[in-house]
C-alpha positions in Angstrom: 141.4 32.8 66.3 141.0 32.9 62.6 138.7 35.8 61.8 135.6 35.3 59.6 136.8 35.9 56.0 133.6 37.2 54.7 132.8 39.7 57.5 136.4 40.8 57.6 136.2 41.4 53.9 133.0 43.3 53.8 133.1 45.0 57.2 136.8 45.2 58.5 135.9 47.8 61.1 134.3 45.1 63.2 137.6 43.6 63.9 139.0 46.6 65.5 137.0 45.4 68.5 138.4 42.3 70.3 135.0 41.7 71.9 133.5 41.5 68.4 135.9 38.8 67.4 135.1 36.8 70.5 131.3 37.1 69.8 131.7 35.9 66.2 133.9 33.1 67.5 131.1 31.9 69.7 128.6 32.0 67.0 130.9 29.9 64.9 131.1 27.3 67.6 127.3 27.0 68.2 126.7 23.5 66.5 129.0 22.1 69.3 128.5 24.3 72.3 125.0 25.9 71.9 126.6 29.4 72.2 123.9 31.3 70.3 122.1 33.4 72.8 123.5 36.6 74.4 123.7 35.2 78.0 125.7 32.1 76.9 128.0 34.3 74.8 128.6 36.7 77.8 129.4 33.8 80.1 131.8 32.2 77.6 133.7 35.4 76.7 133.4 37.1 80.1 132.2 40.2 78.3 129.4 42.3 79.9 126.0 41.6 78.6 125.4 45.0 77.3 128.4 44.9 75.1 127.4 41.6 73.7 124.0 42.9 72.8 125.5 46.0 71.2 127.8 43.9 69.1 125.0 41.6 68.0 122.8 44.6 67.2 125.7 46.1 65.0 126.1 42.7 63.2 122.4 42.4 62.7 122.1 45.9 61.2 124.6 44.9 58.6 122.8 41.5 58.0 125.9 39.5 59.3 123.6 37.8 61.9 119.9 37.2 62.3 117.8 35.9 65.2 114.9 33.6 65.8 112.6 34.0 68.8 111.5 31.1 70.9 108.9 30.9 73.6 110.6 30.9 77.0 108.5 28.1 78.2 109.8 26.0 75.4 113.4 26.8 76.3 112.7 25.9 80.0 111.2 22.5 79.1 114.2 21.8 76.8 116.7 22.7 79.8 114.8 20.6 82.3 114.6 17.7 79.8 118.4 17.8 79.0 119.2 17.9 82.8 117.1 14.7 83.4 116.6 15.6 87.0 112.9 16.4 87.0 109.9 14.2 86.3 107.1 15.2 83.9 105.0 16.3 86.8 107.8 18.6 88.2 108.5 20.1 84.8 104.8 20.8 84.5 104.7 22.7 87.8 107.9 24.7 86.9 106.5 25.9 83.6 102.9 26.1 84.9 101.4 23.7 82.3 99.1 20.7 82.6 101.1 17.5 83.0 99.1 16.0 80.0 100.7 18.7 77.7 104.2 18.0 79.0 103.7 14.2 78.6 102.4 14.6 75.0 105.0 17.2 74.0 108.0 15.0 75.2 106.6 11.8 73.8 106.0 13.3 70.4 109.3 15.3 70.2 111.8 13.1 72.0 114.1 12.8 69.1 114.2 16.6 68.6 114.7 17.1 72.3 117.6 14.7 72.3 119.1 16.8 69.4 119.3 19.9 71.8 121.9 18.1 73.9 124.3 18.7 70.9 123.0 21.8 69.2 120.5 24.7 69.1 119.9 24.6 65.4 117.2 27.0 64.1 115.1 24.2 62.5 115.1 22.0 65.7 114.2 25.0 68.1 111.6 26.4 65.6 109.9 22.9 65.2 109.8 22.4 69.1 108.4 25.8 69.5 105.7 25.5 66.9 104.7 22.0 68.3 104.4 23.3 71.9 102.4 26.3 70.8 100.1 24.0 68.9 99.5 21.9 71.9 98.8 24.8 74.2 96.4 26.4 71.7 94.7 23.0 71.3 94.1 22.8 75.0 92.6 26.2 75.1 90.4 25.4 72.2 89.3 22.2 73.8 88.4 24.2 77.1 86.5 26.8 75.2 84.5 24.1 73.3 83.6 22.4 76.7 82.4 25.7 78.1 80.3 26.3 75.0 78.8 22.7 75.2 77.9 23.4 78.8 76.1 26.6 77.9 74.3 24.9 75.2 73.2 22.0 77.5 71.9 24.5 80.1 69.9 26.4 77.4 68.4 23.0 76.2 67.5 21.9 79.7 65.7 25.2 80.5 63.7 24.9 77.2 62.6 21.5 78.2 61.0 22.8 81.5 57.3 23.3 81.8 55.8 26.9 82.0 55.3 26.5 85.8 58.9 25.3 86.3 60.2 28.2 84.3 58.2 30.6 86.4 59.6 29.1 89.7 63.2 29.2 88.2 62.8 32.9 87.2 61.4 33.8 90.7 64.4 32.0 92.4 66.8 33.8 90.1 65.2 37.2 90.8 65.3 36.4 94.6 69.0 35.6 94.4 69.8 38.8 92.4 68.0 40.9 95.1 70.1 39.1 97.9 73.3 39.6 96.0 72.5 43.3 95.2 71.7 44.1 98.9 75.0 42.3 100.0 77.0 44.3 97.4 75.5 47.6 98.6 76.2 46.7 102.3 79.8 45.9 101.4 80.2 49.0 99.4 79.1 51.2 102.4 81.6 49.5 104.7 84.3 49.9 102.1 83.6 53.6 101.8 83.8 54.0 105.7 87.1 52.1 105.8 88.5 54.1 102.9 87.8 57.4 104.6 89.7 56.1 107.8 92.7 55.0 105.9 92.8 57.8 103.3 95.4 59.9 105.2 97.7 56.9 105.6 97.2 55.5 102.2 100.3 55.5 99.9 100.2 55.7 96.2 100.2 52.3 94.5 103.4 51.3 92.8 103.2 50.8 89.1 102.9 47.3 88.1 106.1 45.6 87.0 106.4 45.0 83.3 105.7 41.5 82.1 108.8 39.5 81.2 109.4 39.0 77.6 107.8 35.7 76.4 110.5 35.0 73.8 114.1 34.5 73.9 116.5 35.4 71.0 118.9 33.0 69.4 121.5 34.4 67.1 123.1 32.8 64.0 125.8 33.9 61.4 123.8 34.6 58.3 126.6 33.9 55.8 127.6 30.7 57.4 124.1 29.3 57.5 123.3 30.3 53.9 126.6 28.8 52.7 125.9 25.6 54.6 122.4 25.4 53.0 124.0 25.8 49.5 126.5 23.0 50.2 123.7 20.8 51.3 121.5 21.0 48.2 119.1 23.9 49.2 119.5 26.0 46.0 116.7 28.6 46.0 116.2 31.6 48.2 112.8 30.3 49.4 114.2 26.9 50.4 117.1 28.6 52.3 114.8 31.0 54.0 112.4 28.2 55.2 115.4 25.9 56.3 117.1 28.5 58.5 114.0 30.6 59.5 115.6 33.8 58.2 113.6 36.5 56.3 113.4 36.0 52.6 114.7 39.5 51.8 117.7 39.1 54.1 118.6 35.7 52.4 118.4 37.4 49.0 120.7 40.2 50.1 123.3 37.8 51.3 123.1 35.7 48.2 123.7 38.8 45.9 126.6 39.8 48.3 128.1 36.4 47.8 127.6 36.8 44.0 129.4 40.2 44.1 132.3 38.6 45.9 132.3 35.7 43.3 131.6 33.3 46.2 128.1 32.3 44.6 126.8 31.9 41.1 123.1 31.2 39.8 121.3 29.8 36.9 118.1 31.5 36.0 115.1 29.5 34.6 111.6 30.6 33.5 108.5 28.6 34.6 106.4 28.0 31.5 103.2 28.0 33.4 103.6 31.0 35.7 106.2 32.9 33.7 108.1 33.5 36.9 111.9 33.3 36.9 113.5 30.9 39.5 117.2 31.2 40.5 119.2 28.1 41.5 122.3 29.1 43.4 125.6 27.4 43.8 128.4 28.2 46.2 132.0 28.5 44.8 134.2 26.7 47.1 137.4 27.5 45.3 136.8 31.3 45.4 136.0 31.0 49.1 139.4 29.2 49.7 141.2 31.9 47.7 139.6 34.7 49.9 140.4 32.7 53.0 144.0 32.3 51.9 144.5 36.0 51.0 143.1 37.1 54.4 145.0 34.5 56.3 148.2 35.6 54.6 147.5 39.2 55.5 146.7 38.2 59.1 149.9 36.1 59.3 152.0 39.1 58.1 150.4 41.3 60.8 151.0 38.7 63.5 154.7 38.2 62.6 155.2 42.0 62.7 153.6 42.1 66.2 155.7 39.1 67.3 158.9 40.7 66.2 157.9 43.9 68.1 157.2 42.0 71.3 160.4 39.9 71.2 162.7 42.8 70.4 161.5 45.4 73.0 161.2 45.8 76.8 157.7 47.1 78.0 156.7 49.2 81.0 153.1 49.5 82.2 151.2 51.8 84.5 150.0 50.0 87.7 146.5 51.4 87.1 146.5 50.2 83.5 146.6 53.6 81.8 149.6 53.0 79.5 151.9 50.3 78.1 155.1 51.8 76.7 158.3 50.3 75.2 161.6 51.3 76.6 162.2 54.3 74.3 158.7 55.8 74.9 158.9 55.1 78.7 162.2 56.9 78.9 160.9 60.0 77.3 158.3 60.4 80.1 161.0 59.4 82.7 159.2 56.1 83.5 156.2 57.9 84.9 152.7 57.4 83.8 151.5 60.4 81.8 148.0 59.8 83.2 148.4 59.4 87.0 152.3 60.1 87.4 152.9 56.8 89.1 156.1 54.9 88.4 155.9 52.6 85.4 156.6 48.9 86.2 158.5 46.5 84.1 156.3 43.9 82.3 157.2 40.3 81.5 155.6 39.9 78.1 156.4 36.2 77.6 152.8 35.2 77.8 151.9 37.7 75.0 154.7 36.2 72.9 153.6 32.6 73.4 150.0 33.6 72.4 151.2 35.3 69.2 153.2 32.2 68.4 150.1 29.9 68.9 148.1 32.1 66.6 150.8 32.2 63.9 151.1 28.3 64.0 147.4 28.0 63.6 147.3 30.3 60.5 150.4 28.5 59.0 148.4 25.3 59.2 145.4 26.7 57.5 147.5 28.3 54.7 149.5 25.1 54.1 146.3 23.1 53.8 
């Protein structure tokens, strides 16, 4: 896999970890395969979820990736819609929402929901999330207004009663309150008796389980998204921030890093009315190709050296995976593993050689183009 030129240039240490290369590879594929959440990445790369989260956190700390948070209910609706196996009524039951909300949400956002079959773009997910939240809040507001209307009607009806009718109503209410109070007191006495009997057997209550997070994180490569925006006519930091749902200060940091690497340039204009400066940014495609070429050339040199070493040596490995040694090093330890003292076994490294050749071929095609 060709490593990310910008990340490799700014943060070469990350590529000491093969897992990090695989995670970045998944994030680069997301427009096609929707590999932009930690669980999907872990399944694709067969890396444990904790390592994936640690790598994403490391990349986030260095502003190489950013995340957007989407309501889990929205994600469930999207998945059920994509599967096409459930009716609107069944989806409503699964996510515990009124079927009217599901009907309206799917009807109003069908084109966006269809897009999720191809990609999990930030704009699509964010728009769907906002639209669903608005529908849910709207329903709650309607329910609250109905309750308020009922209260107002009850007050109006009482005010319209005659004095005698009000007096009867109050007497009935007081009578009901007395009956309820006596019943509560009786229940309380019985509860106390029952509590005394079961006190010795009673076990301490378990702590309530923590509520599940209501949001799910989706991750994106910051540089790739910002560069894509610059190529598609989004030239100011505010436009880019809104387009990819990334914090404005992070967008500005990345733009200035691109500027320092000569990958972006800007033109500054002063607004005559507000006296504020605006910056119009432009991506330098030629400089990016130079950077990619230089890094690909270095990578090609490294791979050729590794291929030469694999082709011109015999290798011996520990059955427990502790060591892999060439013939010279293996002979110095008498073909015994320095860790567990088991006999080293001969390794057929043809698969490694073939893999190196494939990587070299891919890089040579990139360099030639």
